[in-house]
MIBAKE-958091 format. One record per residue: residue in three letters; y, x, z of N, C-alpha, C, O in turn. Coordinates in pm, whole numbers, plus 50000, padded with zeros to 5 digits. Layout:
REM residues N
AlaYXZYXZYXZYXZ...
//
This chain:
REM residues 114
Met484364925547170485614922247102485364910847004484384910946929Asp486224901447005486134890046914486724894546780487944894846763Glu485834897946683486304903646556487084893646472487944897646394Lys486784880746487487494870746408488974870146444489824868246357Lys489284871846570490674870846616491284884346648492494885346665Gly490464895046655490974908246688491464909246831492394916746860Arg490824901646923491244901447063490114905847154488934904847119Ile490484910747269489524914247372489614903547480490714900247524Lys488484898147523488484888047629488554895147763487824904647789Val489434890347849489634896047981489554884848084490154874248066Lys488794887248191488714877548299489374883748421489004894748463Leu490364876848478491074881748595490404876748722490004865148730Asn490274885648821489694882048949490824879549048491564888849082His490964867249094492024863549189491454860449327492074853049404Glu490284866049360489624862749485490324868749607490354862549712Glu490874880849594491534887149709492924881449730493664879249634Glu493264879049856494574873949890495594885349889495234897149895Gly496874881549882497924891549896497874897750035497324891950128Phe498464909450050498424916750176499834920350216500504927950146Phe500314915050330501634918550382501504931750457500584933450537Thr502424940950433502374953750503503694956350573504764952950522Asp503624962450691504834966350762504824981150798505634985750879Asn503894988550738503815002950762503045009350646502155003250587Val503405021650614502685028750508502575043550545503515049350600Thr501435049350516501225063750533500855069350397500015063650326Val501485080350359501205086550230500825101150254501495108350327Phe499735105250192499425119450192498785122950059498405114149982His498665135950033498165140349903497455153649914497605160950012Asn496685156649812496135169949792496375173049645497025165149576Pro495895184149594496215187549455495735177449350496265177249239Ser494765169049383494215160149281494475145349303494195137349215Lys495015141449419495205127149442496295124349545496615132649630Phe496845112249533497755106749634497005095349701496335087449636Val497135094649833496525083849910497655076249977498445081950052Val497715063249950498735054550007497995044250092497265035950038Asp498195044850223497485036050315498485026050372499305029450456Phe498405013650325499265002850372498594996450493497394993950491Ser499374993950600498774987550717499684976550769500884976050740Gln499084967850848499814957150914499274956051056498064956351077Thr500174954851152499784953651292500064939451338501184934551325Ile499044932951392499164919051434498804918151582497694921751620Pro499724913351667499364911551807498454899351821498664889151756Arg497464900551906496544889451932496434887652083496374897452158Phe496404875252127496274872152270494964864852292494694854552230Asp494134870252381492844864352413492824860252560493304867452647Asn492264848452585492104843752721490684847552767489704841352726Ile490604857752851489324862552900489264860053050490014865853127Glu488364851253088488184847453228489504843153293489814847153405Gly490274834953220491524829653273492684839453270493764836253318Lys492484851253216493524861453210493884864153064493014866352980Met495204864053035495644866752898495664881852874496294889452947Asn494954886052770494934900152731495494901552591495144893852501Gln496384911452574496974913652442496244925252373495984935652434Thr495934923152247495294933352165496104934452037496624924451987Phe496204946251983496844948051853495754950551750494964959851762Val495724942151649494744943451542495454950151425496514945651381Val494874960951375495454968151262494534966151141493354969551145Lys495104960551035494394959150908495034968850811496224971750820His494244973950717494854982750618494154981750485492984977950475Arg494894985350383494384986350246494815000050195495975003850207Thr493885007150140494155020650094494075021249942493145016049880Ile495075027649883495115029549737495065044649712495835052249770Ile494165048749626494035062849590494345063949441493765056649360Met495245073149405495635074449265495875088949228496145097349314Asp495775091849099496045105549056497555107749053498325098049049Pro497995120449056499445123349063500265117148950501395112948973Met499705116648829500455110748717500735095948744501855091248721Phe499725088548791499945074348817500895072348934501665062748935Ala500855081349035501795080349147503235081349097504115074149144Lys503465090149001504805091648945505195079248864506355074948869Ile504255073548789504525061148715504865049848813505785042048788Leu504125048948923504395038749025505795040649083506525030849100Leu506175053049115507505055849168508585050949073509535044249115Lys508465054148945509465049848846509505034748833510575028948819Thr508345028248839508285013748830508965007348951509704997548936Leu508715012649070509375007449190510885009449183511645000449217Glu511335021249140512765023849128513425013749034514495008349064Lys512795011248919513335001848821513394987748880514394980748862Asn512344983648950512294970249007513254968549123513834957849140Ile513444978849205514394978149316515814976949260516624969149311Lys516114984549156517434983749094517684969549041518754963849062Ser516684963948974516814950348921516974940149033517794930949023Phe516204941549140516284932549256517684932949315518284922449340Glu518224945149337519544946449400520664941149310521654936049360Glu520504942449179521504936849088521524921549098522584915349087Lys520364915749120520244901149125520554895449264521224885249275Phe520064902149371520144896549506521024904349604521244899749716Gly521524915949565522344924049655521564935749713520344936649701Ser522294944449776521724956849829520674954149937520844945250021Ile519604961749935518564960950038518984970050152519204982050133Lys519094964450269519494972250388518274979050448517214972950462Thr518434991650484517364999150550517905004650681519105006950693Pro517045006950781517505012550908518105026350889517705033850800Lys519065029650974519685042850964518715053951004518695064650944Lys517905051151108516895060851151515535056151106515255044151106Lys514705065551066513335061951031512565058951157512635066451255Ser511815047851156511005044451273509765053051282509255055551391Lys509285057551169508125066351165508445077751071509125075950970Arg507965089351104508205100451013507165100250902506045095450922Glu507535105350786506615105650673505505115550703505765126650749Val504295111550676503145120150698502705125750564502355118150474Val502715138950550502245145350429501185155350470501465164850544Arg499965153250422498865162250454498335167950323498225160750224Thr498025180450323497375186150206496005191050249495825195650362Glu495065189950160493705194050188493235203250077493705201949963Pro492335212350107491855221350002491195213649889490655202749910Glu491245219249768490625213149649489165209949677488445217949736Gly488745198149634487355194249652487055187549784485945182549804Thr488035187249877487825180950006487955165849988488815161049914Thr487095158450056487215143950050487565138850189487245145250289Arg488195127750193488605121550320488185106950313488455100250213Tyr487545102150415487125088150419488135080250499488515084150610Ile488565069350444489395059850516488655046750510488535040650404Gly488145042350625487265030650625487905018250642487235007850644
//
């Protein structure tokens, strides 16, 4: 801490790029919420003169305690309200394309998402 100015020096890391997501999976156990954002990208490869399509799935996983999950929910609600006041209502599909996945695991269980 810089005692002369009463400030803490902070260095921000901007090395990671933003991540576009078109799918999310959420699950929880008694001690944490896991939010797995994913994006599916079609890729076309020419293998021996034949076009082959592959879907590449990238994901970023966020793990947070229940209190922070609730803070995030309130922050999103506030920001969505502000967005809609400024730009108009956000349209969502009438039917969900994917059902919400909620998994619970016994206390102390860990799950790896690679």
